[in-house]
C-alpha positions, 0 to 999 in steps of 0.5 A: 179452609174448605170447612170454613167455606162449606160453613159459609155456603151453609150459612148463606143457603139458610139465609135464602130459605129464611127469605123465600119462607118469609118474603112476605114479611119485612126483611131488612139487611140489618136483620139478616146480618144479625141472623147470620152473625155478620157485619152488613158489609160482609153479608153482601159480599158473601151472599153475592159470591155464593148466590150471584145477587145481592140479599135485596135482589134475592128478596125482591125476586122471592116476593115477585115470584109470590106476586106472580102466583098471587096475581092468578088467585087473589080477588084483585091486584092490591090484595096480591101486592100486599100479600106478596110483601110489597109495601106499596103498589107503586113500588111494584109498578116501578119494577113491572117493566123489568120483572113482568114485562107489563103492569101487574093487572095485565099479567094477572089477565094473561097479557090482556091489553098488552101488545107484543111484537116479534121478529125472527132473525138469523144468528150464528146459532140459527133462526132466533126470535125475539118478542118484546113489549114496550117495556123489554124483552119477554121472549128469546128462543131458537127454532126452525121456523117463524111460525112455530116460534110465534105459536110458542110466544102466543102460548105464553101470553094467551090474551096479548095481542101478538104480532110481527114487527114490521121493518125498519125496526125500532132504535131499541130493538135494533140495539137488542138485536145488535147486543145479542149478535155481539155476544154470539159472535165475540162473547161481548156481554155488556150490550145484552138486553134486559129481559123479563122473568116469569116462573115460581119462586123455585125457578127464579132461584134457580135462574138467579143462581145461573146468572152467577156462573162465571162465563166459560164455566159449568156446574152439574144439575146437583152442584146447582142444587146444592148451590140454592140450598136444595140438594135433593132438588136435582130433577127440579133444577133440570126442570127449571132449566128446561123451562127457561123461555129466555135463552142466553140471558139466563144461561141454562147452557152452563149446566151439565150432568154430573158425568161431564156429558152435556145433558139436555138443552131445549134448543139443541145440544149443538147450540149448547155446545156452541155457546159453551165453546164460545164462552170458553175461547173468550173467557 
């Protein structure tokens, strides 16, 4: 049984490598299923079980990562969109609110023309800052002072207009804060807010995988590296975890060292331990 499971994992990892290398080409579920020698139904089920997302979601993440890199180097937005494998610019703009937090053109210009508002609130894990555009959360971190966190947010979006949110907050922002508080106090995950992700293709692969680790469970850096089909990239996995700018929503706190020690956590080991204890308690 173990050997069969290993073969299944290797099969899915090979598909991930294929998608990463060919994300700028036309890839269909039928083609992936044929490549794996599986039915579409069994491919969907196995892929989701191993990676935590569907083949379509994985492909879109790979294309979005390629787009983000292309937006920094292509001569214009249209060139970057098609070079990334998207069939039309309209499809990219439809996804911009959840993947970029802004339009591709604005992302290309470092957030130019985008207004990002932030609020710092007290939470069970200390001071927490949320930064958001009108499309979603683009920053979620813990720290010791609003000033330091605001500087970090400004570095992430150097050309954006970044300013503190005035009270009373809007209904959507209140709902996001309430969802986070429900999670930190009672482990309720159904109200967690949406977020946008910025990273390389490798980082996004790691972050997508982390979301598939069940709440209350942990994996080592080497297990994550093996899980994404890159067993020799343990250090790169650790760097991807350290580069996460959306605490809790991308659960890098569920990754520990191979010897069982907690390892690093950019927001402090106390917070990492508290999150794990909360998730284990509530399952």
